[in-house]
C-alpha positions in Angstrom: 8.0 1.4 -5.9 11.6 2.6 -6.3 12.7 6.2 -6.4 12.3 7.8 -9.7 13.8 11.1 -10.9 11.5 13.3 -12.9 12.5 16.5 -14.8 9.9 19.1 -14.0 11.1 22.0 -16.2 13.9 24.5 -16.9 15.6 26.1 -13.9 15.2 29.5 -15.5 11.4 29.3 -15.3 11.6 29.5 -11.4 12.5 32.9 -10.1 13.9 33.5 -6.6 11.3 33.9 -3.9 8.7 32.2 -6.1 6.7 29.0 -6.3 5.8 27.2 -9.5 3.3 24.3 -9.8 4.1 21.3 -11.9 1.5 18.7 -12.9 2.6 15.1 -13.4 -0.3 13.7 -15.5 1.0 10.1 -15.4 0.8 10.2 -11.6 -2.1 12.6 -11.3 0.1 14.5 -8.9 0.7 18.3 -8.6 4.0 19.3 -7.1 5.0 22.8 -6.0 8.6 23.9 -6.2 9.8 27.0 -4.3 13.2 28.8 -4.8 14.6 30.6 -1.8 18.0 31.9 -2.9 20.1 28.9 -3.9 17.7 26.4 -2.2 14.8 24.6 -3.8 11.9 23.0 -1.9 9.5 20.5 -3.5 6.2 19.5 -1.9 2.6 18.4 -2.7 1.0 21.5 -4.1 -2.5 20.6 -3.1 -3.5 21.2 0.5 -6.8 19.8 1.8 -8.9 22.3 3.7 -12.4 21.9 5.2 -13.7 23.6 2.0 -11.8 21.3 -0.4 -8.4 21.3 -2.2 -6.3 24.4 -2.3 -3.1 25.0 -4.4 -0.3 26.1 -2.1 1.6 27.5 -5.1 -0.8 30.4 -4.9 -0.1 30.9 -1.2 2.1 33.5 0.6 5.8 32.6 0.5 7.8 34.1 3.4 11.3 32.8 3.9 11.2 29.0 3.9 7.5 28.9 4.9 4.3 29.0 2.9 0.8 30.0 4.0 -2.3 28.6 2.4 -4.4 31.3 0.8 -7.5 29.2 1.6 -7.3 28.7 5.3 -4.1 30.4 6.6 -2.3 27.2 7.5 1.5 27.8 7.5 4.0 25.1 6.6 7.8 24.7 6.9 8.9 23.9 3.4 12.1 22.1 4.5 10.2 19.5 6.6 6.6 19.9 5.5 5.6 20.4 9.2 2.5 22.5 10.0 3.7 25.6 11.9 0.2 27.0 12.5 -3.3 25.8 11.8 -6.1 25.2 11.3 -4.6 22.5 9.1 -3.1 19.5 10.9 -1.7 17.4 8.2 2.0 17.9 7.3 3.0 18.3 3.6 4.7 15.5 1.7 8.1 16.9 0.6 10.4 15.6 -2.1 14.2 15.7 -2.7 14.8 18.3 -5.5 17.8 19.6 -7.3 19.0 21.5 -10.3 21.0 19.6 -13.0 21.9 20.5 -16.6 19.6 23.6 -16.4 16.6 21.7 -15.2 14.7 21.2 -12.0 14.5 17.5 -11.1 12.5 15.9 -8.3 12.8 12.4 -6.8 9.5 10.7 -6.2 
């Protein structure tokens, strides 16, 4: 499958130091987008824990890291790498940018 750009929503809906979830129904995919100053980070919003799926968009954002509210796993938003467990699977990250007042992600 080739890369596809998808408009997630208006840029003004994502405040600084915040994470918003976006659901792409046609792909059955939920993407989280975080804004840290001028930088946007996009990643799979659902993190699998031993107790089931957990939305990272409800986690604790600190700098360019996010911690799962369900199990405490911390991820680097730039790379998707696990910084501390118990989780061991890295996040899938996506190229994301702002254009014409919208947040757009490349899948």
